[in-house]
C-alpha positions in Angstrom: 1.2 11.4 24.2 -2.2 12.7 25.4 -4.1 9.8 23.8 -1.9 6.7 24.0 -4.6 4.5 22.5 -4.8 6.4 19.3 -3.0 4.6 16.5 -2.1 1.7 18.7 -2.1 -1.9 17.5 -5.5 -3.4 18.0 -7.5 -0.2 17.7 -10.5 0.2 15.4 -10.6 1.2 11.8 -12.4 4.5 11.4 -14.9 5.5 8.7 -15.0 8.2 6.1 -18.7 7.6 5.5 -21.5 8.4 8.0 -21.8 5.6 10.5 -25.5 4.9 9.5 -24.3 4.2 5.9 -21.9 1.4 6.9 -24.1 -1.5 7.9 -22.9 -4.8 6.4 -24.9 -6.3 3.6 -26.1 -9.5 5.3 -29.1 -10.0 3.0 -27.5 -8.9 -0.2 -23.9 -9.8 0.4 -23.9 -12.4 -2.4 -26.1 -10.5 -4.9 -24.7 -10.8 -7.5 -22.1 -13.4 -6.6 -18.7 -11.8 -6.0 -17.2 -14.7 -8.0 -19.3 -13.7 -11.0 -18.0 -10.2 -10.7 -14.5 -11.6 -10.6 -14.8 -13.9 -13.6 -16.9 -11.5 -15.8 -15.6 -8.0 -15.0 -12.3 -8.2 -13.1 -10.6 -11.0 -14.9 -7.4 -10.1 -16.9 -8.3 -10.9 -20.5 -5.2 -9.2 -21.8 -2.5 -7.4 -19.9 -3.2 -3.6 -19.9 0.1 -1.9 -19.0 0.4 1.4 -17.1 3.2 2.8 -19.4 4.1 5.8 -17.2 5.1 3.6 -14.3 7.5 0.7 -13.5 6.7 -2.4 -11.4 8.6 -0.9 -8.4 5.6 1.4 -8.1 3.4 -1.7 -7.5 5.9 -3.2 -5.0 6.0 0.2 -3.2 2.3 0.3 -2.7 2.1 -3.1 -1.1 5.1 -2.2 1.0 3.1 0.8 2.2 -0.2 -1.0 2.8 1.5 -3.4 5.1 2.6 -0.5 7.3 -1.0 1.0 7.5 -3.6 -1.8 7.8 -4.3 -5.4 8.4 -7.4 -7.1 9.6 -5.3 -10.0 10.9 -5.8 -13.7 10.9 -9.3 -14.9 10.0 -8.5 -18.6 10.5 -11.0 -19.0 13.4 -14.0 -17.3 11.8 -17.0 -18.9 10.1 -17.1 -19.3 6.3 -19.1 -17.4 3.7 -20.1 -19.8 0.9 -19.7 -17.9 -2.4 -22.0 -19.2 -5.2 -20.3 -20.4 -8.4 -21.7 -20.4 -11.9 -22.5 -23.8 -13.5 -19.5 -23.5 -15.8 -17.2 -22.1 -13.2 -13.7 -23.8 -13.4 -12.9 -23.3 -9.7 -11.3 -26.6 -8.9 -12.6 -26.9 -5.4 -16.2 -27.2 -6.5 -17.2 -24.5 -4.0 -15.6 -21.3 -2.7 -15.5 -20.8 1.0 -14.2 -17.4 2.3 -13.8 -16.8 6.0 -15.4 -13.8 7.5 -13.3 -10.9 8.8 -12.2 -11.3 12.4 -14.7 -9.5 14.6 -14.0 -6.7 17.0 -14.3 -8.4 20.5 -15.3 -5.0 22.0 -18.2 -4.5 19.7 -21.4 -4.6 21.7 -23.8 -4.8 18.7 -27.2 -3.1 18.6 -27.6 0.4 17.4 -24.3 0.9 15.5 -22.8 -1.1 12.7 -20.0 -3.7 13.4 -16.5 -2.5 13.9 -13.2 -4.0 12.8 -9.7 -4.0 14.4 -6.4 -2.9 12.8 -3.7 -5.4 13.7 -0.8 -3.1 12.8 0.0 0.4 13.9 -1.6 2.8 11.3 0.9 5.5 11.8 3.5 6.1 9.0 6.1 4.5 11.3 7.7 1.8 9.1 5.9 -0.9 11.1 6.2 -3.2 8.1 10.0 -3.1 8.7 10.1 -2.8 12.4 7.0 -4.8 13.6 3.9 -3.7 15.4 4.8 -5.3 18.8 7.8 -4.8 21.1 8.4 -8.5 20.9 8.6 -8.6 17.1 10.7 -5.4 17.1 13.4 -7.0 19.4 13.5 -10.1 17.3 14.4 -8.0 14.2 17.2 -6.0 15.8 20.8 -6.9 16.0 21.3 -5.3 19.5 24.4 -3.4 18.3 24.8 0.1 16.9 21.0 0.5 16.5 20.9 -1.8 13.5 18.5 -4.4 12.1 19.7 -7.9 11.6 21.3 -8.4 8.1 23.5 -11.0 6.5 25.7 -9.6 3.8 23.1 -7.1 2.9 20.2 -9.6 3.0 17.5 -9.9 5.6 17.6 -13.2 7.5 15.1 -16.0 6.7 12.1 -16.5 8.9 12.7 -19.3 11.5 9.1 -20.6 11.6 8.7 -23.7 9.3 5.4 -22.4 7.9 7.2 -19.2 6.8 10.2 -20.9 5.2 11.5 -18.9 2.2 10.2 -15.6 3.5 12.4 -12.8 4.9 12.5 -12.1 8.6 10.8 -8.6 8.7 8.1 -6.7 10.5 5.1 -7.8 8.3 5.5 -10.5 5.6 1.9 -11.5 4.6 1.4 -12.1 0.9 5.2 -12.0 0.4 6.9 -12.1 -3.0 10.1 -11.0 -4.7 8.8 -7.4 -5.2 8.2 -7.1 -1.5 11.5 -8.6 -0.6 13.2 -5.9 -2.8 11.5 -3.1 -0.8 12.0 -4.6 2.7 15.7 -5.4 2.0 16.3 -2.0 0.5 14.9 0.0 3.4 16.4 -2.3 6.1 19.8 -1.5 4.5 18.8 2.1 4.5 18.0 1.9 8.3 21.5 0.5 8.9 23.1 3.2 6.7 21.3 5.9 8.8 22.7 4.2 12.0 26.2 4.6 10.6 25.6 8.2 9.9 24.1 8.9 13.3 26.9 7.0 15.1 29.6 9.0 13.4 27.9 12.2 14.4 27.0 11.1 17.9 29.7 8.8 19.2 28.3 8.5 22.7 24.9 7.2 21.7 23.9 3.6 22.7 22.0 1.0 20.7 18.6 2.2 21.8 19.0 5.8 20.9 20.6 5.0 17.6 17.8 2.6 16.7 14.9 4.9 17.6 16.3 7.9 15.9 17.2 5.9 12.7 13.7 4.6 12.7 12.2 8.1 12.8 14.5 9.2 9.9 13.8 6.1 7.8 10.0 6.3 8.3 10.0 10.0 7.5 12.0 9.4 4.3 9.5 6.7 3.3 6.6 9.1 3.9 8.3 11.8 1.9 9.0 9.4 -1.0 5.3 8.4 -1.1 4.1 12.0 -0.9 6.4 13.7 -3.4 7.4 10.8 -5.7 5.1 7.8 -5.7 1.8 9.8 -5.6 2.8 12.3 -8.4 4.0 9.3 -10.4 0.7 7.5 -10.3 -1.4 10.7 -10.5 0.6 12.5 -13.1 -1.3 15.7 -13.3 0.3 19.2 -12.8 -2.2 20.3 -10.2 -1.8 17.1 -8.2 2.0 17.4 -8.4 1.8 20.9 -7.1 -0.6 19.9 -4.4 1.4 16.9 -3.1 4.6 18.9 -3.1 2.8 21.6 -1.1 1.7 18.9 1.5 5.4 18.4 2.2 7.1 21.7 1.3 4.3 24.3 1.1 3.9 26.8 -1.7 7.4 28.2 -1.4 10.2 26.5 -3.3 11.5 23.5 -1.4 15.0 25.0 -1.0 13.4 27.7 1.2 12.3 25.0 3.7 15.5 23.1 3.4 17.5 26.2 4.2 15.3 28.1 6.7 13.1 25.4 8.2 9.3 25.7 8.6 8.1 29.3 8.1 5.0 30.5 9.9 2.6 28.6 12.2 0.4 27.2 9.4 0.7 24.9 6.4 0.5 27.3 3.5 4.1 28.5 3.2 6.0 25.5 4.4 3.5 22.6 4.2 2.0 20.2 6.7 5.4 18.7 7.7 6.7 20.8 10.6 3.3 22.6 11.1 1.3 22.4 14.4 -0.4 19.0 15.2 -4.1 18.9 14.5 -6.5 15.9 14.7 -9.4 17.8 13.2 -11.9 16.8 16.1 -11.4 13.0 15.7 -8.7 10.6 16.9 -6.5 9.4 14.0 -7.2 6.0 12.4 -7.0 4.3 9.1 -10.5 3.9 7.7 -12.4 1.1 6.0 -13.0 3.3 3.0 -9.3 4.0 2.7 -8.6 0.2 2.7 -11.2 -0.1 -0.1 -9.7 2.6 -2.4 -6.2 1.0 -2.0 -7.4 -2.3 -3.5 -5.1 -1.8 -6.5 -4.3 -5.5 -7.3 -4.3 -4.8 -11.1 -0.9 -3.2 -10.7 0.6 -6.7 -10.3 1.7 -8.3 -13.5 1.3 -12.0 -14.1 4.5 -12.4 -16.1 8.1 -11.2 -15.5 11.3 -10.8 -17.5 14.5 -10.9 -15.5 17.2 -8.7 -17.0 20.9 -8.4 -16.5 21.6 -4.9 -15.0 24.9 -5.0 -16.8 23.7 -5.8 -20.4 20.0 -5.1 -20.2 19.4 -8.5 -21.8 16.6 -10.9 -20.7 18.2 -13.7 -18.8 15.0 -15.5 -17.6 11.2 -15.3 -17.7 8.7 -16.4 -15.1 5.1 -16.1 -14.0 4.1 -15.0 -10.5 3.8 -18.3 -8.6 7.6 -19.2 -8.6 8.6 -15.8 -7.2 6.2 -15.7 -4.2 5.5 -17.3 -0.9 7.9 -20.1 0.1 9.9 -19.6 -3.2 10.6 -15.9 -2.6 14.1 -16.1 -1.3 15.1 -18.8 -3.8 13.9 -16.5 -6.6 16.0 -13.6 -5.3 19.0 -15.8 -4.8 18.8 -17.2 -8.3 19.2 -13.8 -10.0 20.5 -11.5 -7.3 18.9 -8.4 -5.8 20.5 -5.9 -8.2 19.1 -7.7 -11.3 15.7 -7.9 -9.6 15.5 -4.2 -8.9 16.7 -3.4 -12.4 14.2 -5.8 -13.9 11.2 -4.4 -12.0 12.4 -0.8 -12.8 12.3 -1.7 -16.5 8.9 -3.4 -16.6 5.4 -1.8 -16.5 2.8 -2.6 -13.9 -0.9 -3.2 -14.9 -3.3 -0.3 -15.3 -5.9 0.1 -12.5 -8.9 -0.8 -14.6 -11.5 -3.5 -15.2 -10.5 -6.8 -16.8 -6.9 -6.4 -15.5 -6.9 -8.2 -12.1 -3.9 -10.6 -12.2 -5.0 -14.1 -12.9 -2.3 -15.4 -10.6 -4.1 -13.8 -7.7 -7.5 -15.0 -8.9 -6.2 -18.6 -8.5 -3.8 -18.2 -5.6 -2.6 -20.5 -2.8 -1.4 -18.7 0.3 1.4 -19.9 2.6 -1.2 -21.6 4.9 -2.6 -23.6 1.9 -5.8 -21.6 1.5 -6.9 -21.5 -2.2 -8.3 -18.0 -2.9 -9.6 -15.7 -5.6 -8.4 -12.3 -4.4 -10.7 -10.5 -6.9 -13.7 -12.2 -5.4 -12.5 -11.3 -1.9 -12.0 -7.7 -2.9 -15.7 -7.5 -3.7 -16.9 -9.5 -0.8 -14.9 -7.6 1.8 -16.5 -4.2 0.9 -20.0 -5.7 1.2 -19.1 -7.5 4.4 -17.6 -4.4 6.0 -20.3 -2.0 5.0 -18.5 0.0 2.3 -21.3 1.5 0.3 -21.9 0.4 -3.3 -20.7 2.7 -6.0 -23.6 5.1 -6.4 -24.0 5.5 -2.6 -20.2 5.8 -2.2 -20.2 8.6 -4.8 -23.2 10.4 -3.2 -21.6 10.4 0.2 -18.5 12.1 -1.3 -20.8 14.8 -2.9 -20.5 13.4 -6.4 -23.5 12.9 -8.6 -25.0 9.4 -8.9 -24.7 7.6 -12.2 -28.2 7.2 -13.8 -27.4 5.0 -16.8 -25.2 2.0 -17.4 -24.0 3.8 -20.6 -22.2 6.4 -18.3 -20.3 4.0 -16.1 -17.2 3.5 -18.2 -16.0 4.9 -21.6 -16.2 1.3 -23.0 -19.7 0.4 -24.3 -18.9 -3.3 -24.2 -17.9 -3.2 -20.5 -21.1 -1.2 -19.7 -23.2 -4.0 -21.2 -21.2 -6.6 -19.2 -21.8 -4.6 -16.0 -25.5 -4.4 -16.8 -25.8 -8.1 -17.3 -23.8 -9.0 -14.1 -25.9 -6.7 -12.0 -29.3 -7.6 -13.5 -30.0 -4.1 -14.8 -29.9 -2.5 -11.3 -27.3 0.3 -11.5 -27.4 0.9 -7.7 -26.1 -2.7 -7.1 -22.8 -1.9 -8.9 -20.0 -2.4 -6.4 -17.7 0.4 -5.4 -14.7 -1.6 -6.8 -16.3 -2.1 -10.2 -17.4 1.6 -10.5 -14.0 2.9 -9.5 -12.1 0.5 -11.8 -14.4 1.4 -14.7 -14.6 5.1 -14.2 -12.8 7.4 -16.6 -9.9 8.9 -14.5 -9.0 12.6 -14.8 -6.1 13.3 -17.3 -2.9 11.7 -16.1 -4.5 10.0 -13.1 -3.7 6.3 -12.6 -7.0 5.7 -10.8 -10.5 7.2 -10.5 -11.5 10.6 -9.1 -13.9 8.8 -6.7 -11.0 6.9 -5.1 -8.9 10.0 -5.1 -11.4 11.8 -2.8 -10.6 9.4 0.0 -7.0 9.2 -1.0 -6.2 12.9 -0.8 -8.1 13.4 2.5 -6.2 10.5 4.2 -2.9 11.4 2.6 -3.0 14.8 4.4 -4.5 13.4 7.6 -1.7 10.8 8.0 0.8 13.7 8.2 -1.2 16.3 10.1 -2.2 13.9 13.0 1.4 12.5 13.5 3.5 14.6 15.9 6.6 13.3 14.3 5.6 15.0 11.0 4.3 18.1 12.7 5.4 19.6 16.0 8.2 17.2 16.5 9.6 17.3 13.0 12.6 19.2 14.3 16.4 19.0 14.4 16.1 18.5 18.2 14.1 15.2 17.7 15.6 14.0 14.4 19.1 15.6 14.8 20.1 18.2 12.1 21.8 15.4 10.1 18.6 13.4 10.3 16.4 16.2 8.9 19.0 16.7 6.1 18.9 13.0 5.3 15.1 13.1 4.8 15.1 16.3 2.9 18.0 15.6 0.6 17.2 12.0 -0.5 14.7 10.5 -2.9 13.9 6.9 -3.9 16.6 6.8 -6.5 19.2 7.9 -4.0 18.3 5.0 -1.7 18.6 2.5 -4.6 21.9 4.1 -5.7 23.4 4.0 -2.2 22.9 0.2 -1.9 23.1 -0.8 -5.6 25.6 1.6 -7.2 25.6 -0.4 -10.4 22.1 0.8 -11.1 23.0 4.5 -11.0 22.9 5.0 -14.8 19.5 3.2 -15.2 17.4 5.0 -12.6 14.9 7.5 -14.1 16.2 10.9 -12.9 12.8 12.5 -12.9 11.0 9.9 -10.8 12.3 6.5 -9.6 8.9 5.0 -10.1 8.8 5.9 -13.8 10.3 3.5 -16.4 14.1 3.1 -16.1 16.6 3.2 -18.9 
């Protein structure tokens, strides 16, 4: 309340790096060609599964990203011409990628360019509820605090250019996996409204909606903190640490029974502790966007299984289940079979040579033909995210001196040497982080983890609804209990009871039975 611009739609991305280290690479932006990095280092030669996870973990991450950051529509910016090799099979003959939309308030001169976040970067469920009042009202039913739903399904977008996509808060890059998550948590919002209405019969639509949104957003944040993160970073120390972020060092039943104990974070965690911005207004950072480029999680091929028999009833690649065909794909097999199928399948490992080929040859809803792997590399250079060695150094990690030390795979190290012309300091942050040997149990690199763990804590500590206002007075006693007593599997079970026996009881993002 004391800084209404902080975390607002249209405010700037922050930085985790020193400002002077974030100038864009205008002279070296295409050295080496981002497309060459894509075709020679990121391409999926064989599918490398992450066997400790299910594909719902990949869907969840994209569902979260849409809540935290978006650089918006680049349709009016100038093109960057990405060089192609002579034998490149790119059908257009040239690759043109539009620049990131500029910050209209950037004055230039002595500081590097800035970029604007088009969604609210709080953990506020904006992917479900929208980042503008106008969009929010469009999604609401206007009765009992609920979102618009038709027999448990989100309505379809009304705009012709978005035909086949769900009507929801943020639907860019939409596919069946996102539809699963959006539909599941829209239904969860409405279930929370029913609970609140039964306990508070005098409440009107507005009070029911706002309180249900708080509860739903907090449940999503808790699931990410104590389930998704320990699922993808399966290390005992990390599991203890992330649990402590939410509950503190005391057993979680202590907090559930007695509330937040003490004025700090140690005993009862960040959630419910005093608000603290740590000297800087909260924002999502450009480096955080970079470390969350986890496209290898997305498989190229999918088996649809019957949740009743477990048998494979259909097989598909990625294209027929995304974009304009999303709702048709869901209708063909039903939401329950889709959730079960994604729960049974493995995502890709976050490593080199595992970027989904469907996204390296992808046509978006607006007709743009793109190689997302090329764009992953180009965006870091364009937005001044330092290359791998500089990135490591700024995080107080030692620089890599020899190509032999980049990855545990000698063949990959030679490929990297060739692509970067023998200059180890040219290696992109993405390539280094994907090639780096992760700590035991980690699904991604320690370098990425440095940014991840910092921002994971900051997202909670800077939000009054997870700190000073995480109280029964704000959430209602029943609302606090809803957040504290539910996990991802409970949400699935509530809306798809036929899946109760399949859900992994240890972690809903681990492979199902």
